[in-house]
N, C-alpha and C positions, 0 to 999 in steps of 0.2 A: 402643110404648107400653102403658100400664097401658087395660086392655079392662071392661068392668063388670062382667065377669067373675073379674076376675087374682085379688082378695085369696081372694076362694070356691075357685077354685082349687091355688092355693099350700099355702091350710090346709088342704083336701084331702090332697095331695100328701102335707105334712107327716104331716097323720093316718094315711094308708096308710105311709108308712114308720114311725111309729111302734106300729103294730101287728104290720105284719113282724118289727121284733125283738123285739117283744115272744112273737109266734108260734115265732119261732126260738129266742131263749131255752127257754120250755115245753118246746118240742119235743125240745132240743136238740141241734139242727141249727146247725155252726159252719162257718160260710165258709173254705175252702181258698184258699191261694194258688194251687196249680195248679192247681186247677179239676175236680177227678176227682172222682168220688163215693167215698165208706168202703168202703175193703176189704172187708167184709162183704157191699156190693151188687156185687159186681164176679163179672163170667161167663166167666172164663177157656176155658173149653170152647169156649163159644160162638161169643167175639172170634175165637180161635183158626181155628175153622172159616172162621167168614168170611172171616178172613183166606187163605187156604188156597185158597177156593173165588172169589176175587174178584180180576180183571187188577190189576195194580197201575196206582197212577194217579201221572200225571206234572206235577208238580208247577211244574216251570221248569224251564228250556233255558237253559245256560250259550251265550253265541253268539263271547263273547271272552276268551282269557286275558290277564290284565295284567302 
């Protein structure tokens, strides 16, 4: 249900979202579908070194082939 602070919290959340949109517009940041950083911020050399020095991660195991 609606508590005593419900309206104030909702209004604050809306204000935060509005401020966030304004900041992003002013700074030129656009949301990416892929979630990747802009290419100018990539550090390919460090990423390649990290991949070579770490053990590969196992994220799944196939237990049955249908």
